[in-house]
C-alpha positions as CSV (number, residue, x, y, z in Angstrom):
1,X,-22.8,34.6,8.3
2,X,-19.9,36.0,10.7
3,X,-16.4,36.8,9.4
4,X,-13.6,34.6,9.9
5,X,-9.9,35.3,10.4
6,X,-7.6,33.5,8.2
7,X,-6.6,30.9,11.3
8,X,-10.3,30.1,11.6
9,X,-10.6,29.9,7.8
10,X,-7.7,27.6,7.6
11,X,-8.7,25.4,10.7
12,X,-11.9,24.8,8.9
13,X,-10.3,23.8,5.6
14,X,-7.7,21.5,8.0
15,X,-10.8,19.7,10.1
16,X,-12.8,19.1,7.0
17,X,-10.2,16.2,6.4
18,X,-10.9,14.7,9.5
19,X,-7.7,15.9,10.8
20,X,-7.2,16.9,15.0
21,X,-3.4,17.1,15.4
22,X,-1.0,20.0,14.2
23,X,2.7,19.5,14.4
24,X,4.6,22.6,14.6
25,X,7.0,25.1,16.5
26,X,5.6,28.0,18.2
27,X,6.7,31.3,16.2
28,X,4.8,34.3,15.6
29,X,3.4,33.2,12.4
30,X,1.3,30.5,14.0
31,X,0.4,32.3,17.6
32,X,-3.4,32.8,16.2
33,X,-3.7,29.4,14.4
34,X,-2.5,27.8,17.4
35,X,-4.6,29.8,19.7
36,X,-7.8,28.8,17.7
37,X,-6.7,25.4,17.4
38,X,-6.6,25.1,21.2
39,X,-9.8,26.5,21.4
40,X,-11.1,24.3,19.0
41,X,-9.8,21.1,21.2
42,X,-6.8,20.3,18.5
43,X,-3.8,18.8,19.8
44,X,-0.6,20.6,19.1
45,X,2.8,19.1,18.9
46,X,5.8,21.1,19.2
47,X,8.9,19.1,18.7
48,X,13.0,20.6,18.7
49,X,13.5,20.4,15.4
50,X,11.7,20.2,12.4
51,X,12.9,17.4,10.6
52,X,12.1,15.6,13.8
53,X,8.6,17.2,13.4
54,X,8.1,15.5,9.9
55,X,9.2,12.3,11.4
56,X,7.0,12.6,14.2
57,X,4.2,13.2,11.6
58,X,5.2,9.8,9.5
59,X,4.8,7.7,12.9
60,X,1.5,9.4,13.6
61,X,0.3,8.9,10.1
62,X,1.1,5.3,10.1
63,X,-1.0,4.1,13.1
64,X,-3.9,6.4,12.1
65,X,-3.8,6.8,8.5
66,X,-5.0,10.4,8.3
67,X,-2.7,12.9,6.4
68,X,-0.7,15.0,8.4
69,X,-0.4,19.1,8.6
70,X,2.7,20.5,9.6
71,X,3.1,24.3,10.4
72,X,6.8,25.5,9.6
73,X,8.4,28.6,10.4
74,X,10.0,30.9,7.8
75,X,13.4,30.8,6.7
76,X,15.5,28.4,9.1
77,X,12.4,26.6,10.0
78,X,11.5,26.0,6.3
79,X,15.4,25.2,5.5
80,X,15.2,22.8,8.6
81,X,12.3,20.5,7.4
82,X,13.5,19.9,3.6
83,X,15.1,16.7,4.9
84,X,11.9,16.0,6.3
85,X,10.0,16.6,3.2
86,X,12.6,14.3,1.5
87,X,11.6,11.7,3.9
88,X,8.1,11.9,3.4
89,X,8.2,11.8,-0.4
90,X,10.4,8.7,-0.5
91,X,8.1,7.1,2.5
92,X,4.7,8.2,0.6
93,X,3.4,10.0,3.6
94,X,0.6,12.2,2.7
95,X,1.5,15.6,4.5
96,X,0.7,19.3,3.6
97,X,3.6,21.8,5.3
98,X,1.9,25.0,6.2
99,X,5.3,27.2,5.3
100,X,5.0,30.5,6.8
101,X,6.8,33.6,4.8
102,X,7.4,37.3,5.2
103,X,5.7,40.1,3.5
104,X,5.4,39.5,-0.3
105,X,7.2,42.6,-1.5
106,X,10.3,41.3,-0.1
107,X,10.6,38.7,-3.1
108,X,11.7,42.0,-5.3
109,X,13.4,44.0,-2.9
110,X,16.9,44.7,-4.2
111,X,18.4,44.4,-0.6
112,X,21.1,42.6,1.2
113,X,21.1,41.1,4.6
114,X,17.3,40.3,4.8
115,X,16.4,38.7,7.9
116,X,15.0,35.2,7.6
117,X,14.2,35.4,4.4
118,X,14.8,33.0,1.3
119,X,13.1,32.0,-1.6
120,X,11.5,29.1,-0.2
121,X,9.6,26.7,-2.9
122,X,13.0,26.1,-4.8
123,X,14.1,24.1,-2.1
124,X,11.3,21.4,-2.5
125,X,11.2,21.3,-6.2
126,X,12.3,17.4,-6.1
127,X,10.6,16.9,-2.6
128,X,6.8,17.8,-2.6
129,X,4.0,17.1,-5.3
130,X,2.5,20.4,-5.3
131,X,3.6,23.8,-4.0
132,X,1.2,26.6,-4.0
133,X,1.6,30.4,-2.8
134,X,-1.2,31.9,-1.6
135,X,-0.9,35.8,-3.2
136,X,-4.1,36.8,-2.6
137,X,-6.6,35.5,0.5
138,X,-9.4,34.5,-2.3
139,X,-6.8,31.7,-3.4
140,X,-6.7,30.2,0.2
141,X,-9.2,27.8,-0.6
142,X,-8.4,26.3,-3.9
143,X,-4.8,26.1,-3.2
144,X,-5.4,24.0,0.4
145,X,-7.7,21.7,-1.4
146,X,-5.2,21.5,-4.1
147,X,-2.8,20.5,-1.5
148,X,-4.7,17.4,-0.1
149,X,-5.8,16.4,-3.3
150,X,-1.8,16.4,-4.4
151,X,-0.8,14.6,-1.4
152,X,-3.8,11.8,-1.3
153,X,-4.3,11.2,-4.8
154,X,-1.7,8.5,-6.6
155,X,1.1,7.5,-4.6
156,X,0.9,9.5,-1.5
157,X,3.3,12.3,-0.6
158,X,4.1,16.0,0.6
159,X,2.2,19.1,-0.7
160,X,3.9,22.6,0.2
161,X,1.3,26.0,0.9
162,X,3.3,29.0,1.4
163,X,1.4,31.8,3.4
164,X,3.0,35.0,3.9
165,X,2.5,37.5,6.8
166,X,0.5,39.8,4.4
167,X,-2.4,37.5,3.7
168,X,-2.3,36.3,7.2
169,X,-4.9,39.6,8.3
170,X,-7.2,38.7,5.6
171,X,-11.1,38.4,6.6
172,X,-13.5,35.2,5.2
173,X,-17.2,35.6,5.0
174,X,-17.5,32.3,7.2
175,X,-19.4,30.2,4.4
176,X,-19.1,26.3,5.0
177,X,-16.1,25.0,3.7
178,X,-16.4,21.6,1.1
179,X,-16.5,18.5,2.3
180,X,-13.4,17.0,0.9
181,X,-15.9,14.3,-1.4
182,X,-16.7,17.6,-3.3
183,X,-13.3,18.6,-4.2
184,X,-11.3,15.0,-4.6
185,X,-11.4,11.8,-5.3
186,X,-12.2,9.9,-1.9
187,X,-13.3,6.4,-2.9
188,X,-11.7,4.7,-6.0
189,X,-13.1,1.0,-6.3
190,X,-11.5,-1.0,-9.1
191,X,-13.6,-1.6,-12.5
192,X,-16.1,-4.5,-12.5
193,X,-14.3,-5.9,-15.5
194,X,-10.9,-5.7,-14.1
195,X,-12.5,-7.5,-10.7
196,X,-14.2,-10.3,-12.8
197,X,-11.0,-11.1,-14.3
198,X,-8.8,-11.2,-11.0
199,X,-11.3,-13.4,-9.4
200,X,-11.5,-15.8,-12.8
201,X,-7.4,-15.9,-12.0
202,X,-7.7,-16.5,-7.9
203,X,-10.0,-19.5,-8.6
204,X,-8.5,-20.8,-11.1
205,X,-4.8,-20.7,-9.1
206,X,-3.0,-23.8,-8.2
207,X,-0.6,-22.3,-5.8
208,X,-1.6,-18.3,-5.0
209,X,0.5,-16.2,-2.8
210,X,-0.8,-12.7,-1.5
211,X,1.9,-10.3,-1.3
212,X,1.8,-7.3,1.4
213,X,3.2,-4.4,1.4
214,X,3.1,-1.8,4.1
215,X,0.0,0.2,2.4
216,X,-2.0,-2.5,3.6
217,X,-0.8,-1.5,7.4
218,X,-0.4,2.1,7.4
219,X,-3.9,2.1,5.9
220,X,-5.3,0.5,8.9
221,X,-6.7,-2.3,6.7
222,X,-5.8,-5.1,9.0
223,X,-9.4,-6.8,9.2
224,X,-10.0,-6.3,5.9
225,X,-7.3,-8.1,4.6
226,X,-7.5,-10.6,6.9
227,X,-10.9,-11.5,5.3
228,X,-9.5,-11.8,2.1
229,X,-6.5,-13.8,3.1
230,X,-9.0,-16.1,4.7
231,X,-11.1,-16.7,2.0
232,X,-8.0,-16.9,-0.3
233,X,-6.5,-19.8,1.7
234,X,-3.2,-19.0,0.3
235,X,0.4,-18.1,2.2
236,X,0.6,-14.3,2.6
237,X,4.6,-13.0,1.8
238,X,5.6,-9.5,3.6
239,X,7.2,-7.4,1.5
240,X,10.6,-6.4,3.5
241,X,8.9,-3.3,4.7
242,X,6.5,-5.4,6.8
243,X,7.3,-7.0,10.1
244,X,3.6,-6.9,11.5
245,X,1.4,-9.8,10.9
246,X,-2.3,-9.9,10.3
247,X,-4.4,-11.0,13.2
248,X,-4.9,-14.9,12.9
249,X,-2.1,-15.4,10.6
250,X,0.9,-16.2,11.7
251,X,0.6,-19.7,10.4
252,X,0.7,-18.7,7.0
253,X,2.7,-15.5,7.0
254,X,6.5,-15.3,5.9
255,X,9.2,-12.6,5.0
256,X,9.9,-12.5,1.3
257,X,13.5,-12.3,2.1
258,X,14.0,-15.5,4.0
259,X,14.2,-19.2,2.4
260,X,10.6,-20.4,2.9
261,X,9.6,-16.8,1.8
262,X,12.0,-17.6,-1.7
263,X,10.3,-20.9,-1.8
264,X,6.7,-19.6,-1.7
265,X,7.7,-17.0,-4.3
266,X,9.1,-19.4,-6.8
267,X,6.2,-22.1,-6.5
268,X,3.5,-19.6,-7.0
269,X,1.4,-19.2,-10.3
270,X,-0.8,-16.2,-9.4
271,X,0.6,-13.4,-7.0
272,X,-1.9,-10.9,-5.7
273,X,0.2,-7.6,-4.6
274,X,-1.4,-5.1,-2.6
275,X,0.3,-1.8,-0.9
276,X,3.6,-2.3,-2.4
277,X,5.6,-0.5,-5.0
278,X,7.2,-3.8,-6.3
279,X,10.2,-2.0,-5.7
280,X,14.0,-3.1,-5.4
281,X,13.7,-4.7,-2.0
282,X,11.4,-7.0,-3.6
283,X,13.5,-8.1,-6.7
284,X,10.8,-5.8,-8.6
285,X,9.1,-8.6,-8.9
286,X,10.9,-10.3,-11.6
287,X,14.8,-11.4,-9.9
288,X,15.7,-13.2,-7.3
289,X,12.9,-15.9,-6.1
290,X,10.5,-14.8,-8.6
291,X,13.0,-16.1,-11.5
292,X,11.6,-19.4,-11.3
293,X,8.2,-19.3,-12.8
294,X,8.1,-15.7,-14.0
295,X,7.3,-16.5,-17.8
296,X,4.1,-18.4,-16.7
297,X,3.5,-16.4,-13.7
298,X,0.4,-14.0,-13.3
299,X,0.2,-11.0,-11.3
300,X,-2.6,-9.0,-9.9
301,X,-1.8,-5.5,-8.8
302,X,-3.9,-3.2,-6.7
303,X,-2.4,0.2,-6.9
304,X,-3.9,3.8,-6.9
305,X,-1.5,5.2,-9.5
306,X,-2.5,4.0,-13.1
307,X,1.4,5.3,-13.8
308,X,2.6,2.6,-12.1
309,X,1.4,-0.3,-13.7
310,X,4.2,-2.4,-15.9
311,X,7.0,-0.2,-14.8
312,X,8.8,-2.8,-12.7
313,X,7.2,-5.7,-14.1
314,X,4.7,-6.6,-16.4
315,X,1.0,-7.1,-15.1
316,X,-1.7,-9.1,-16.0
317,X,-4.7,-7.6,-14.1
318,X,-4.4,-3.9,-12.8
319,X,-6.6,-3.1,-10.1
320,X,-6.7,0.7,-10.1
321,X,-8.2,2.0,-7.0
322,X,-7.2,2.6,-3.2
323,X,-6.6,-0.7,-1.6
324,X,-9.4,0.8,1.2
325,X,-12.3,0.2,-1.3
326,X,-10.7,-2.4,-3.2
327,X,-10.0,-5.4,-0.8
328,X,-13.7,-5.4,0.4
329,X,-14.6,-5.2,-3.1
330,X,-12.4,-8.1,-4.5
331,X,-13.4,-10.3,-0.9
332,X,-17.2,-9.8,-1.7
333,X,-16.4,-10.6,-5.3
334,X,-14.9,-14.2,-4.6
335,X,-18.0,-15.0,-3.3
336,X,-18.6,-18.9,-1.3
337,X,-14.4,-19.2,-2.1
338,X,-13.2,-21.3,0.6
339,X,-9.2,-23.1,-0.3
340,X,-7.9,-25.0,1.9
341,X,-4.4,-24.5,2.9
342,X,-1.7,-25.6,0.8
343,X,-0.2,-29.0,1.7
344,X,3.3,-27.7,1.9
345,X,2.3,-25.3,4.4
346,X,4.0,-27.1,7.5
347,X,6.8,-27.7,5.6
348,X,7.1,-24.0,5.0
349,X,6.3,-22.8,8.6
350,X,8.6,-25.6,10.0
351,X,11.2,-24.1,7.5
352,X,10.8,-20.5,8.6
353,X,10.5,-21.2,12.3
354,X,13.7,-23.8,12.5
355,X,15.7,-21.2,10.9
356,X,14.9,-18.7,13.6
357,X,15.4,-21.2,16.4
358,X,18.9,-22.2,14.7
359,X,20.2,-18.2,14.6
360,X,18.8,-18.0,18.3
361,X,21.0,-21.3,19.1
362,X,24.2,-19.6,17.5
363,X,23.6,-16.0,19.7
364,X,25.6,-16.5,22.5
365,X,24.4,-16.5,26.1
366,X,27.5,-14.8,27.9
367,X,26.6,-12.3,30.5
368,X,29.4,-10.1,29.4
369,X,29.7,-8.4,27.3
370,X,26.4,-8.7,25.6
371,X,25.8,-10.1,22.4
372,X,23.5,-7.9,20.3
373,X,21.2,-11.0,19.3
374,X,21.1,-11.9,23.0
375,X,20.1,-8.5,23.8
376,X,17.1,-8.8,21.1
377,X,16.1,-12.0,22.3
378,X,15.7,-10.9,26.0
379,X,14.7,-7.4,25.7
380,X,11.6,-8.6,23.6
381,X,10.5,-11.1,25.4
382,X,9.2,-9.1,28.0
383,X,7.3,-6.5,25.5
384,X,3.5,-6.7,25.8
385,X,1.8,-8.5,22.7
386,X,0.1,-5.2,21.6
387,X,3.1,-3.0,21.4
388,X,4.0,-1.2,18.2
389,X,7.4,-2.0,16.9
390,X,9.6,1.1,16.0
391,X,12.8,-0.2,14.6
392,X,15.9,1.9,13.9
393,X,19.7,1.8,13.3
394,X,22.1,-0.6,11.2
395,X,23.4,-3.9,12.3
396,X,21.4,-3.5,15.8
397,X,18.6,-3.1,14.0
398,X,19.1,-6.2,11.8
399,X,19.6,-8.0,14.7
400,X,16.4,-7.3,16.3
401,X,14.5,-7.9,13.3
402,X,15.8,-11.1,12.8
403,X,15.0,-12.2,16.7
404,X,11.9,-10.8,17.9
405,X,10.3,-12.6,20.5
406,X,6.7,-11.5,19.9
407,X,4.6,-10.9,16.7
408,X,4.0,-7.4,16.0
409,X,0.4,-6.2,14.4
410,X,2.0,-3.0,13.7
411,X,5.8,-1.8,12.8
412,X,7.9,0.8,11.1
413,X,11.1,1.4,9.9
414,X,12.3,3.9,7.2
415,X,12.4,1.0,4.7
416,X,11.9,3.1,1.4
417,X,14.5,6.1,2.3
418,X,16.9,3.8,4.3
419,X,17.5,6.2,6.9
420,X,18.8,6.2,10.3
421,X,18.1,8.1,13.4
422,X,14.1,8.5,12.2
423,X,13.3,6.1,15.0
424,X,12.7,8.0,18.2
425,X,10.5,10.9,16.3
426,X,8.7,8.1,14.6
427,X,8.3,6.4,18.4
428,X,6.9,9.8,19.5
429,X,4.4,10.2,16.5
430,X,3.2,6.4,17.3
431,X,2.7,6.9,20.4
432,X,1.0,10.1,20.2
433,X,-1.8,8.0,17.9
434,X,-2.7,5.1,20.2
435,X,-2.5,7.1,23.2
436,X,-1.9,5.2,26.4
437,X,-4.0,2.0,25.5
438,X,-0.8,0.4,23.9
439,X,3.0,0.8,24.0
440,X,5.3,1.8,21.1
441,X,8.8,0.1,21.7
442,X,11.8,1.4,19.9
443,X,14.7,-0.8,19.2
444,X,17.6,1.1,18.1
445,X,21.2,1.7,17.9
446,X,23.1,4.0,19.9
447,X,24.5,6.0,16.9
448,X,20.6,6.1,15.6
449,X,19.5,7.3,18.7
450,X,21.7,10.4,19.1
451,X,20.2,12.0,16.2
452,X,17.2,13.2,17.6
453,X,17.9,12.4,21.2
454,X,16.5,16.1,22.3
455,X,12.9,14.6,21.3
456,X,13.1,12.9,24.5
457,X,11.9,16.0,26.3
458,X,9.0,16.3,23.8
459,X,7.9,12.5,25.2
460,X,8.2,13.7,29.0
461,X,6.2,16.9,27.9
462,X,3.4,14.7,26.3
463,X,3.8,12.5,28.7
464,X,4.3,9.4,26.0
465,X,4.9,6.0,27.4
466,X,7.2,4.6,25.2
467,X,10.0,2.2,25.5
468,X,13.6,2.7,23.6
469,X,15.8,-0.1,24.0
470,X,19.5,0.8,22.6
471,X,22.3,-1.2,21.8
472,X,25.2,0.6,22.8
473,X,28.2,-0.3,21.1
474,X,29.9,3.2,21.1
475,X,30.3,3.3,17.1
476,X,28.5,3.6,13.8
477,X,28.8,-0.3,14.1
478,X,27.9,-1.0,10.4
479,X,30.2,1.5,9.2
480,X,33.1,0.2,11.1
481,X,32.4,-3.5,9.7
482,X,32.7,-1.7,6.0
483,X,36.0,-0.2,6.9
484,X,37.0,-4.2,7.8
485,X,35.3,-5.5,4.8
486,X,37.0,-2.8,2.4
487,X,40.4,-2.4,4.0
488,X,41.1,-5.9,6.3
489,X,40.1,-6.7,10.0
490,X,42.8,-4.7,11.8
491,X,42.3,-1.6,9.8
492,X,41.6,1.9,11.4
493,X,38.1,3.1,11.3
494,X,38.4,6.8,11.6
495,X,35.0,8.4,13.3
496,X,33.7,5.0,13.7
497,X,34.0,4.6,17.1
498,X,33.9,7.0,19.9
499,X,34.8,6.7,23.8
500,X,32.4,4.6,26.5
501,X,31.5,7.7,28.4
502,X,28.5,8.4,26.7
503,X,25.4,7.1,29.3
504,X,22.3,7.2,27.6
505,X,20.3,6.2,30.7
506,X,21.4,9.4,32.9
507,X,20.6,11.6,29.8
508,X,17.3,10.1,29.9
509,X,16.9,11.0,33.6
510,X,17.8,14.3,33.2
511,X,15.0,14.8,30.6
512,X,12.6,13.5,33.3
513,X,12.4,10.0,31.9
514,X,12.6,6.8,33.1
515,X,16.5,5.5,32.7
516,X,18.3,2.1,33.0
517,X,22.0,0.9,32.7
518,X,22.6,-2.3,31.9
519,X,25.7,-4.4,31.0
520,X,24.7,-8.0,31.9
521,X,22.5,-10.6,29.8
522,X,20.3,-11.8,32.9
523,X,19.3,-8.0,33.9
524,X,18.0,-7.1,30.2
525,X,14.3,-8.5,30.9
526,X,13.9,-7.2,34.4
527,X,15.1,-3.5,32.8
528,X,12.5,-3.9,30.7
529,X,9.6,-4.8,33.2
530,X,10.8,-2.0,35.0
531,X,10.7,0.7,32.4
532,X,6.9,-0.6,31.4
533,X,6.1,0.0,35.0
534,X,7.2,3.0,35.3
535,X,4.5,4.4,32.9
536,X,6.9,7.1,32.1
537,X,9.2,7.5,28.9
538,X,11.8,5.2,29.1
539,X,15.3,4.9,27.8
540,X,17.4,1.3,28.7
541,X,20.9,1.4,27.4
542,X,22.5,-1.9,27.1
543,X,25.9,-2.2,26.6
544,X,26.5,-4.6,23.6
545,X,30.1,-6.4,22.1
546,X,31.4,-4.2,19.5
547,X,32.4,-6.8,17.6
548,X,29.1,-8.5,16.9
549,X,27.8,-5.2,15.3
550,X,31.2,-5.0,13.0
551,X,31.2,-8.0,11.3
552,X,29.1,-8.1,8.2
553,X,29.1,-12.1,8.1
554,X,27.6,-12.4,11.5
555,X,24.8,-9.8,10.8
556,X,21.8,-11.6,10.0
557,X,20.0,-10.6,7.1
558,X,22.9,-8.5,5.5
559,X,23.5,-10.5,2.6
560,X,20.6,-10.4,1.4
561,X,20.5,-6.7,2.5
562,X,23.0,-6.2,0.0
563,X,21.3,-8.2,-2.5
564,X,18.6,-5.3,-2.2
565,X,21.6,-3.8,-4.6
566,X,22.6,-6.1,-7.0
567,X,22.3,-4.5,-10.0
568,X,24.7,-1.7,-9.2
569,X,27.0,-4.7,-7.7
570,X,28.6,-2.7,-4.4
571,X,26.7,-1.5,-1.4
572,X,28.3,0.4,1.9
573,X,31.2,0.8,-0.2
574,X,32.0,-3.3,-0.2
575,X,33.7,-3.9,-3.6
576,X,32.3,-6.9,-5.5
577,X,28.7,-7.5,-4.0
578,X,27.7,-11.1,-4.7
579,X,24.8,-11.5,-7.4
580,X,21.6,-12.0,-6.0
581,X,21.1,-15.5,-4.7
582,X,19.2,-18.5,-6.3
583,X,15.5,-19.2,-5.3
584,X,15.6,-20.6,-2.2
585,X,18.8,-19.4,-1.0
586,X,17.0,-17.6,1.8
587,X,18.4,-14.5,3.7
588,X,17.7,-12.4,6.7
589,X,14.2,-11.2,7.2
590,X,14.7,-7.3,7.3
591,X,11.5,-3.2,2.9
592,X,8.8,0.6,2.5
593,X,6.9,2.5,5.2
594,X,3.9,3.3,3.3
595,X,4.7,0.3,1.4
596,X,3.8,1.8,-2.4
C-alpha cells in the first residue's frame, strides 16, 4: 500500500463521515490539508473571524444534517473560536474542531514570551464533549473516531482534536479507514416493547398532540415527520425553536407560545414530543399551559440521550434512539391508523389567524417613519415561498417572527443560547448548503447585523445570493426598552443609541454586494424584488421607528419571552416579571436550534 501523509489520513477520516466541506482560515498549519482537500474536490470556506466560522458551520449543519469540521489556527485562532464552541454546545451542533498547536516540547519549556502559544485544552473544558490531543501519530485514528463518536452520540455537540505540528509530518501505510458503522452507533431504533406501549397510548388517545422541536428539521426529517403527523391526525405544536412548518401541515400547526397553542396543550391527553429538550421555553412540559390536566396527561418522548428522561418532567413512554430511525419505525407500527382531525381544529386555526390579523391591523401603515411591524409585513410578502428563514436580533426579530407573510419550510435562530449577531454567518452557512436552488433570507436588526458584517465579503467571494433585510433603528432597541422599563420613559440610555450616519447599504456595495436604502414603507417590496433579481448577496437597509423597538408593551411576544425566565422572576434587568400566564392566555410566536 502507498504511504500517506497526515493531511491525507485526516481527510480519509473526515470523508468517511460523508463530509465534503471544511471551514477554516488559511494558515501554515493547514496548508497541506487544504491543498489536498481541494485536490479531492472538497469545498473550503474561509471566514474573516473564527467565531463567525462556528456560526457558519451551524447554519450549514442545519440545512444538511451533516456534522461539520473546522480547522482552527493555533493560539489566537483557538482563542477566537472559544465563544463559537460554547454556541455550538448550547445549540446542539455536532462539530469537530481540528486545533493546530506548536511542537509539543513547548508544553514544558521554561520560557517567557512564547509566540502564538498557550495551553489550549483548558479553554474548552466546559465547551466541548470531548478533547483529545494527538501526541503520537498512531493515536490519530482512534482520537478522530472518538471525536466523531462523541459529537454525534446522545445530545450532539462539539469535540476538540489538537494536532501539534510535530505530528503533521507523520506518514501512514495508507490502509482503508473504518466506515462509521464499524466504530460508532449509526442506527438507533427504539425497543419493540416501548414502541408497542407508544402505539397503545396513541391509538387510545382522545386528544393527542404532536410536539416538534428543531431536531426534526435539522435532521432533515420533514417528509417522515409529515407522514407520521398525517397518520396521527392531531394538531402539531411547534416548540419555540421552530418557525418552519411541515409540508401540507399548515392547517394543523400552531406555535406553543400562542393562545391557540396553549389551548391545544391544555386539552391534550397524550403528547408525543420529538426533537426537543422540553426546556425552559416550553415551561419544561409541566408549567404554564401544561398545568391543566398534568396529573393525567401521558407523555411519549423520543430522545437519543437516555439520561434526559424524567429530568424536566416525568415520562410515561421513553423512546430511546435517533429520531431519524424512530419516526418511520413508529409510523409503521401505527399500521392503518387513520384518525380524523379534531372537531376543534377550525376554531384553533381561526384563533391563530385572527390573532395574527389583529396584530397586522394594529401596525401603522404610515410611510414614514416605518414601523418595524410594517417592514416585516411588506418585506416578507416579496420573499419566494421556498426561502430559508434566518432570524436574528432583539425587538426587530420579534416583529419579524410575529408577522411573517410566508410559511418557511426551514428556519433558524439562536433559540437555546439566546445570542444575537449570529444571523449573518448562519445565513452564509445555510446558503452554502442549499446552493443557488433556494434563497436564504436574514431578517435582523442593525445592532445584531454589525457583529459580523465582515462576512458580507465571504458571501460575495462565494457568490452566495442571500438576502439581508435589516431594521435600522440606530440603537440597541431592546436594551433601550429595558432602560425605560427600569428608570422611566424619559431616562437616558447610555450607549444604547448611536448616530444616524450608519449606512449598511453603502457598506454592502463597498464589499461588492447589492445594497438598497429604504425610508418609505411603499418602497420596501420593490427593494426586496430588486435584491432578489440582482442574484448577488444583498443588504436592504430600512430605517425604522426607534420608538416601536424600544417599548416593551408594543413588542409582540415579549411578555411570553420574559415568561420563559419566570422561575427567576426577572429578565433583562426588568424587576418583578409577571408570573406565568394562565393556560390559554397566549403570547407571541417566538425556542432551540438543534431543538434538543
